[in-house]
C-alpha positions, -999 to 999 in steps of 0.1 A, spaced: -16 57 155 -6 72 120 8 54 91 39 38 90 65 28 61 91 9 65 112 -14 35 129 -44 43 144 -71 17 125 -52 -10 87 -57 8 72 -24 25 57 -31 57 20 -13 61 14 -3 101 -11 14 118 -45 31 98 -51 36 60 -79 58 60 -91 90 47 -69 108 69 -33 91 55 -46 79 20 -34 109 3 0 101 18 0 68 9 -4 73 -29 20 100 -32 45 75 -15 38 48 -37 35 66 -69 71 72 -66 80 40 -63 56 21 -90 71 46 -119 106 36 -109 102 1 -100 90 -30 -121 77 -48 -89 62 -30 -55 52 -55 -29 31 -35 1 25 -63 33 -8 -52 55 0 -83 82 1 -50 111 -25 -26 97 -43 -19 126 -75 -6 104 -82 5 69 -114 20 57 -129 21 21 -110 52 12 -78 31 23 -90 1 -1 -96 26 -30 -59 38 -26 -48 5 -28 -71 -2 -58 -60 32 -75 -23 20 -74 -28 -15 -88 -47 -1 -120 -19 28 -117 8 2 -120 -12 -21 -146 -11 10 -168 29 12 -163 29 -25 -166 45 -29 -136 34 -54 -107 20 -40 -76 7 -68 -44 -6 -63 -15 4 -92 6 -4 -105 42 -22 -135 59 -27 -123 94 -50 -93 81 -84 -114 83 -103 -76 92 -93 -63 59 
């Protein structure tokens, strides 16, 4: 399953796999929102898979947000595998 991103009430819902084949588009997509918004929240509840590259991508976006004095949050209580 490819990576799907939807937005509802200000929260981005990530569905599918965040791995080495999808991280580049994931980073590009969220860099835009981090730069233009004060707060960006992603929900990982529907993730099917995340590998080390996916975790590094989330870490990179968090670091970028910190440098820009913005907030980037990753939430999800059903994603025990992460």
